[in-house]
N, C-alpha and C positions, 0 to 999 in steps of 0.2 A: 350367681350374683356376686357372692364373695367366696373366695377359696382360702383355706387356711391349712397350715401344718405347724407342728411344734418343733422348736429348736432349743437345745440346751446351750446357754452361753454362760460360762462361769458357774456361779451359784444360782443364777436366775433362769427361769423358763420363759422364753419369749415366744410370741405368736406371730406368724407371718400371714397377713391377710391381704386380699385384693378386693378393692371397692371401686365402683364407678364414681368419678368426680363430675359434678354438674356445674353449669354456668361458666365454663371456660370458653373464651372467645379467640384466643391466639396462643402461640407457643410460649410467650412470656407469662401467660396465665399459669401454664404448667409449672414454670420455674418458680413463680410467686407462691402457688399453693404448695409446692414441694418444700420450699423454705419454711413456710408456716408449720407444716407437719413436722419437719426436722427439729424445729425449736420447741416442740411440745415435750414436757417431762415424760420420760418413760419410752420415748420413741428412739429405737436403736438405728433404724435406717428407713428412708422413704424415697420412693421414686415415682414421679407422676409422668405418665406418657400421654401427651396431647393427641397422638395418633389414634389410640384406642380409647381415650378417656378414662383410663384406669390408674389407680394409685396402688402401688405395692408397698405395704407398710409392715415393718417388723417392730414390735413393741412389747414391753413388759406388762402383762395384764394387771399386776398388782399396783402399778404406778399410773396407768391410764387405761381407757377403754374406747370402743368405737364411738360412743356417745360424746365423749369429751373431744375426740378428734373431729367429729362432725361439727360440734359447737365452735371449735377454733376456726374451721374453714368458713363457717357461716358469718363470722365476724368480719371477714375480709371480702365478702361477696360471693364466695363459692359454697359448695355443699357436697356432702358425702352421702351416697346411698348405702345405708348400712342394713336395711331390711333385706333379709335373705329369702323371703317367702316367694312362692310362685307368682302371687298377685303382684308383688313388687317388681319382679322381672318383666311381667307383661306391661306394667305401668311405665317402666323405664323405656321399653321398646316403643310403646305408643307415644311417649313424650318425644323420643328421638325422631319418629316418623312425622309427628306434627311440626316439630322444629324445622325439619328439612323442607316440608311442604310450604311453610310460612316463608322460609328463606328464598325458595324458588319463586314464590309469588312476588316477594319484594324485589327480587332481582329483575324479573320480567317487567314489572311496573316501572321501576327506576330507569330501565333501558328505554322503554317506550317514551318516557318524558325527557330523557337526556338527549336523544337523537335530534329532535327539533331544536333544542337549546344549542347544540353544536352547530347546526345548520345556520341559525340566526347569527351566532357569534362569528362564523367564518365568512359571512357575506356582508360586506360594508354597507350595501344599499339597505339591507334589512336592519342593520344596527342603527342607521340614521333615522329610521322611522320614529315618529313621535312617541309611540307607545311601546317601542321595542323593550325598554327596560321593565315595564310593568308586565308585559307578556312573559319575559324571561323569569321575572320574580314569581309569577303564578306557576310556571312550569317547575322551577327549582324548589319551591317551598315544600311540596309533598315529598320530593326526593330526600331533601336534607332533614326535615323535621318529622316525617312519618317513616319512610323506608330506611333512613339512616339513624333513627332514634337509638338503636342498640349501641352505636358507637359513643354517643354522648352519655348514655347511662353507664357504659363500661368505663369511660374516662372519668366520670364523676366518682364511681366506686374506687377507682385507683387513686384519685386525688385525695379522697378521705383518709387513705392510709399512706399518704406521701409516696406513692408509687406511680409508675407510668408504663404504658404498653402501646401497642400499635393503635388501639382504640383512641388513646390520647392524641397521637399525631393526626389521625384521621379526623377526629372531632375538632381539633384546633385548626387544621388547615381548611377543612370544609366550613367549619363554623365561622372563622374569621373572614374567609372569602365571602361567605353569605352575608354576614353582618355588615362588612365593608361595602358590599354591593348594594345592600338595602339602604344604607346611609346615603350613598351616592345617588340612589334613585329618588329618595324622598327629600334630600337637601343638596341638590347640585350646586346651589349658589355658594355653598361653603368653599368649593374649589374654584368656581368662577371668579369669586372675589379675590382669589390669590393667583389669578392668571393661569389656572390649570384646568384641564378637561377631566370631568369625573368619569372614570371608566367603571364598568361593572364586570364582575367575575362569577356570575351565577352559574355559567356553564362549567367553570372549574369546580365549584362546590358540588354540583350534581354529578359530574364525571368521577370525581374522587370517590363519592359514595357508591356509584354504580360499579366501578372497577373493583373496589374492595369487596362489595357484595358478591360479585361474580367469582372472585378468588375464593371466598369463603364457601360458596356453593360447590365449587370443585373439591375443596377440602372435605366438606361433609359427605359428598358422594363417595370419595375414596375411603373415608373412615368407616362408612356404613357397611362396606363389604368385609371388614376385618372380623366382625362378630358372626357373620353367616356361617363360616366354617365350623365354629364352635357349636352353633345351633344344630347344624346337620350331624355333627358327631354325637351330640346329645340325643338327637332324634333317632339314632340307631337303637336306643334302649326303649322298650315298650313302657307305657304308663301302667298297664295292668297285667297281672300274671294269674295263671290257674294253679292254686295250691292244693295238693292232695293231703287231706288230714287222715288221721288214723281211722281205719274202717273203710277207706276208699272214698270218703266224702270229698267232693271237689268244691272249691269256692274261688271266685274272682276276688283278687286283693290288689291294692295299689302297691307298686314296687317299693315305695318308701317303707312299707311295713314288713318287708321280707328280712329274715335274719338267717344266719348260717344254720344248717341242719334241716331246714324245711324242704319238703319234697315238692317239686314243681313239674307240672305236665306241660310238654311242648307239643302242640298240634302241627299238622302239615302247614307249611308256609309261614309259620310264626317266627318272630325274632326271639332269640334267647335273652333273658332278662339279666341274669347274673352269672358269674363264673361258678362251675360246679363239676360233678362227675355223674355219668349215667349210671342208674341203678336198675333200670328195666327198659326193654324195648330197644329198637335200633333204627337209625335213619341216616341218610346222607345230609351233611351240614355244609353250607357254603361259608368258608372261612376266609374268603379272598380279602375281606376288609381287615383281617388280622395278619394272614400269612402272605397275601399278595398273589398267591397261586390260584389258577383258574379252576382247578378240579375240586369239587366238593369231596369231603372226607366221610367215610363210614364211621359212625359213632355207635359203639356197642357198650355193653356193661363194663364199667371201669374207665371208659374213655373220658377225657376232659373236654368240657365245652366252655365257651367264652361269651360274655355279654356282647350283644350287637351282631353276632353271627346269625345266619338265617337257616332255619330248618327247611328241608325240602318236602318230600311226599310222605315220609313215615312219621311216626310219633314215638315219643319216649318220655320217661320220667328221670329226673336227675335231682341230686341232693345239692342244695346251695352251699357253697364254700366261701366265696368272697362276694360281698355285697357293697353297695354304695361306692365310696371313693377308693375301695381296695381292688375293684375289678380291673382287668387289663384295659378295657375300653376307657374307664375313668382315668387310668394312668396316662393313656395316650392323650386324652383331653387336657389333662393337667400339663403335660409336656408342651403341647401346642400353645396353651395359654401363657406359660412361662416364656416360651421363645418369642411369641408375638408381643408380649408385654415389655420386652427389652427395648431401650431407646435407640432410635435410628440416628445415624450421623447427621442427616438432614435436619432433624428436629433440634439437635444440639446447636447446629449452625444458626437456625432461626432464633433460638433462645438468645444466643449471643448478639445477633443483629438487633433484636428487639430490646435487649437490655442495654445496649450501648448507643445505638443510632438515635433512638427517640429522645433520651435526655440530652444528648449532645446537640441535636437540632434545636430543641427548645432553648437550650442555653445560648446557642449562637444567635437565635432570633432575639432574645432578650438583650444580649450584649450589643447586637447591632443597633437595636432601638435606643438603648442607653447611650451608646457612643454618639448617635445622631442628636439625641436630646442635649448632650453636653457640648458637643463641638459643631453642631449643625448650623449655627448662626441664625439668620432670620427665619429660615424654613425648618428649624430644628424639629418642631413638633410634627409637622407634615411629613418630612422626610423620614423621621424615626418610625412613624406609624407605617409608612409605606414599606420601609425596610423590614419591619416586623412581619407584615403581611407577605411580602415578596419571598422572604426566607421560608416561611411556612408553606407557601403555595408551591415554590419550586422544589421543596424537599418532600413533597407529597410522595408517599411510598408506592405509587402506582407501578413505577418501573421495577422496583424491588418485588412488589407483589406479583407482577406478571412474569418476571424472569424465569421462575421455576415452572409454574403451570403451563405456560405457552410452549416451552421446550418439551415438556413431558407430553402435552397434548399432541403436538406435531410428531414427536418420536413414536408415541403410541399409535397414532394414525398410520404412519409409514410402516410400523411393525405389523399392524393388523392387515395391511394390504399384502404383506408377505406371509400371513398365516401365523403371526406371533402376537400373543396378548401380553402386554406388560402393565403391571398394576400400579407401581409407585416409584418414587424417586430413589428410594434406598436401594432397590434392586438395580436400578440404572447406575447408581454411583458405585456399587460393589462389583457389578458384572465385568467391568473393564479390568478389574484387578484379579479376576479368577485365574488360579493356576492349577486347580484340581477339580475334576468333574466326577461325581459319583453317579453311576447308572444303576437303576433297578433292572432286573432281567425281564420278568414277565410283564408284557404290555408296554415296555419301554424299548428294550432291544428286540424283543420278540413281539408277535402280533397280539398275544394274550388270549387266543382262542384255539383249543385243541382241534386239529383237523387230521383227516386221514391222508398220509403221505403216499402209501402204497398198499394195494390189495394184491397179494401174490398167491397164485394157485399152484399147488403141487400135484393136482390131478386136473384133467381136462375141465375147463370151466363150462358150466351149464346154467341155463336160466333157472332150473329147479334149485341148484345150489345157492344161487344169488337170492332167490325168493325165501329159502329156508333161513339163510343168514339174516336177511332183512327182517323177517317176521319174528325171529327169536329176539334180536336186538331191540325191536320196537316195543317188546314187552318188558324190557329192562329199565330200571330207574337210574342205572349208572351213567354218569356223565360221558364216559368214553363210548358207551352205547349210542348216546346222542350224536357223537361225531360220526359213527359208522352209519347210522340211519340217515343222517344228512347227506352223507356221501352216496348212499344207495337209493335215495328216494325217487330219483328219476330213472333208475336202472332196474328196479325190481318191483315185485308186486306183493301185497300182503296176503298171506295164506291163512285159512281158517283151520281149526281143529288141531292146533299145536299146543301140547302141554308144556308148561313152563315151570321151572323150579330154580329160584335164585340160590346160589351157593356162596354164602357170605364171605366177602373179601377175596374171592377167587374167580368168580364168573357166573355163568348161567347154563342150565341144562334144558334142552328142548326135546320133546318126543314127537315125531311125525311119521306116519305110515309105518309104525312098528320099529322104527330105527331111532337110536338115541344120538343126539348131537350135543357137543360142548363148545362153548365160546368162553375163553378165559386165559389166564396166565399159564406159564410153563408148569408151575407147581400143580395146578388143577389137572392138567392133561396127564402128567406123569402119575399122579395119584390114582387115575382111572385105568392104569395099565396100558395106556396107548403109547406105542413106541414112537419116539421122535427121531427120524432118520438123520443121517449125517448132513445131507444137503439142507434140511430144515434148521439144524443146529448152526450151521455156518451162516445161514440167513439171519437167524436170531442174533448171533454175535455181532455181525456187521451192523445191524440197525441199533442194537443196544449201545454200541460204541459211538453212535451218532446222537446219543441221549434221547432216543425215541422210545415210546412205550409200545410194547409188542403184544398183540392178541392172537391166539391160535383158534382156528375153527376146525373142529374134527367131527367125525362120526364115531361110532364105537370101536372102529378098527385102526384108523389112520388119520393123519393130519391132512385136511383138505386144502386149507389156505391159511395164510398169515397176514396180519394187518399191522402196519406201522403207523402210529399216531404221534404227532408232535405239535409243538407250538412253534410255528415257523419264525425264523429270524427275519426282521423287516429288510427289504432290499437296500434301504438307505443306511442301515446301521454300520456296516463295515467301513463305508466311505466316510461317514460322519465321524467315526472314532479316529480314523486315520487323519482327517482334517484337524481335529482337536489336537492330536499328538504332534502334527506338523507345526502347530502354533505354540508348541512347548507346554501344552497343558497335559497334566498327568491324569489318566483315565482309570477309574476303579469300577468294578462291578460288584454289587452286594445283592445277594439273593437268598430267599428263604428255601430255595430248591436244593436238591441233593448235589453232592460234589461232582458226580459223574456228569450230570447235565451241565453244571456250571463250567466244568473244564471244556466240554465240547463247544459250548457257546463262546467261551473266551477264545478258544483256538480259531473258530470260524470268523470271529470279528476282529482279531488282532489285539485283544486285551491281555495285558501281562499281569495286571493286579486284580485279583478277585477273591471274594470270600463267600462261602456257601453256608446254608443253615442259619441265616441271620434273622433274628426276631426284630420287631420294630424298635425296641429299646436298644438293641445291639447296633442297629444302623445309626441311630442318633448319637450313641456313645462313640462310635467310630469317627463320625464327623467331628464331634467335639474334640476328640484326640488329635485329629489332623489340624483343627483350628488352634489348639494349644501349641502345636509345633510351627505355627506361623503360616499355615496354608489358608488361602481364600477359597472356600469350597462352594461349588454349585452342585445341588442335588437334583437329579432328574428321576421322577417316579410317576406312577399312574394310579396307585391304589390308596385306600384309606390307611393301609398298613404303612404307607410311606409318609403320612401326614406329619408325624412328629419329627421325622428326619428332615422333611422339607422345611418345617418351621425352624429347626436347629441350624440349617445351612445358611451361609451368607447370602446366597442366591438360590431360590427354589424354583424349579421348572417342572410343570406338570404336562403330561401327554393328554391332549384334548379328548381322546377316546377312552380315557380312564374314568375314575370316579369323580363326582362333583366335589367331594371333600378335598381330594388332592388338588383340584383346580382352585378351590377357594383358599386353601392354605398357601398355595404356591404364589409367588410374585410374578411368575411368567407362565404362560400356557402355550404349548405348541398345538395349534388347532388340528393340524393334519396328522399329528403323532409322528412326523418325519424327523428323525434325529438330525438330519442335515440342516435343520433350521437352527440348531443350537449354536454352531459357530457363527451363523449369520446374526443371531440374537446378540451374541457377545460383541460383534463388530458394530452393530447398530447402537448398542448401549454406549460404546465408546464415542460414537458420533454425537449421540444425544447429550451425554454428560459434558462433552466439550462445548456444545452449544449452550447448555445450561450455565456452565462456568463463564462463557463469554458474556452471556446476558447479565450475570451478577457483576462481572467486571465492569461492563459499560454502565450499569445502573449505579454502581459506586463511584465510578469516574465522573459520571454526570453530576452526582451530588457533591463530590469533592470540588469540582470546578464551579458548579452552579450556585451552591450555597454561599461561598465567599463573594461571588459576583453580586448576588442578591443583597448581601449585607453591605455592599458598597466599598469593597476593599480596593478597587481601582480608582475611586473618586479622587483621592489625594494625588494620584499619578497623572491621570489624563482627564479627570472630570466625568468618567463614565458611571452612569447609574442605570441599573436594570429596572425597567418598568414592570409592574405586576402583570400587565397584559402579555409582555414578552415572556415573563416567567411562566405564565399559564400555557403559552404556546410551547415553551421549552419542555414543560412537564408533559404535555401531550406528545411532543416529538420523541421524548425519551421512551414513552410507552410504545409508540409506533415502531421505533427502532428495534426495541426488544422483540416485538411481534414479528417484524420483517426478518430479523436474524433467525428466529425460530423457524419461520416458513422456509428458509433456505435448506433446512433438513430434507424437505420433500424431494429435492433434486440431487442430493448427495448420494453417492454409491459406496 
């Protein structure tokens, strides 16, 4: 709910906390609430992110506290969720879900009512019907007063504090169009007596509300996915653990009550709750969410274990060392939260647009009306009011509101057809500037699954030998044994009567028909006095130089066979890396694997920059260092261990066959895990951002030209006045032109 850490600034201790901000409706709300927080005594720094609805606040506890900050925001119509309990978290989640459902319902209902309104307005024969205005009134009223109620409430709250946002413009344009149309419907003689025909603009009022509701629905849907990655990361930690007390008594306890020094029992298949060290027992633990490597590691007495990793078939006890926010998993979560909480360039642009465009439009409308009132002659009052309405109608933010989401929607749709998922505008904006790509090895450049490359026999192969090898490996829990059994499952049969003994960290021994067999590494075989012939040694060196894991299968006298196991490089990796390098993009490989493996993979794929033995924090730090040097970095990964590096990068790309966490944190996902899609994604991002910028350009040009015309700037020159009906049509045309321009993306290559 809230995260905090202490910082020493001068002689004062400051606290840095992150709280959810409630009741924000647009980007200018984030700017407004941020300014309110910054003005509070004791606040050192504040940043409100509309994208994830979070406020990051650094303050001096002796001068202010969370309750005072909450009260300050409540005075201006916002709120701060400062309750950090589990119940509060669930309450906030339920509130967000309910809000999204309500917004979706309002958008659908508003659309259903707006469509017939547009049909009536576009067909002259229907408009001339005696009761057309009353029917349009009936259709528009629910859209404006019920489904669009939130905009009027938001505008009222802003007005109380001498402020304005997009709610203000929507409320004014839709509200005045509605009231003006209602007046013309009920009192048409007012215009007839002045020789003018009373037009109605109910469809304009309704469409304004509908378009903006649709835009907000898209916003909420995009924002909803930002928190899911954090939830899944937190879900790696179990709620309850088994604590072993003195005397061996076991008790289920909530994780929140665990403290360093307690002994915890981990049963087969359970997640490890906190960081610690094994004190008894042993088992293989899947640490792929921490290291990114596919092979589970054997944990014996003295070995370190980490929160969020998954125990396999054995059981062991360990002593808790780091709990709560100090665990490695908690640090990963914190880094992801910090990276996601930073402001996006698109948000800053929207803040500026909302902060400048809305007040300027309102000022122009008032100036236009005032000018007509003073210099308008006989029809001063009529023309002044029409100018006021026309400016507000033509300046409706529909085109601006649709410029970004339509381009993104079409770009995302085109990308999806190519097997690329793109989540937001920030990644689109930044991807075109990428000059450095960071690749994880396992599951990104390689397949991520250990497989048998070669089974080589140094004695004549027999079905009996295959069956013995298969049967012994079937009894082993080691993950490499799983690769061997998968390789042999359709080639060999299971034998009965085999005695098995696991030799920790080295391999396995099997006894069958009074003969002893060993399957394991070179160290195990030599320790048993079995001679490794020169041809076997040559074979071992050859495959070790390829960064493969080698297993020997022997009886009590000689080596029978050798097995090479590796994580295969994807067929598309080398070409994709070459394509990126041809585009002038620098490619780095960061892996948690050993140097020998990293060198071999780099050589085979043409990568000249690589680092091995990298922990998650190391990857994120390396990316940050590149960014400090002016690089625009794209990170490509597939595991939970990549999540904080993905969040730190300017553009984050996940492989679709990797973890859900990586895909949630990443802004792009390659569904097929084909690296060749990355150059394509960068190219498509350039096309989409170009279209987005075109949309914004035309939306602004439309307003720059349309607003002065609506105010009557050409009247002194040639007597031209823009009718509100034409203004409404121009408003609709501007929106259509933006959508059509976005649709052009579908046919671009």
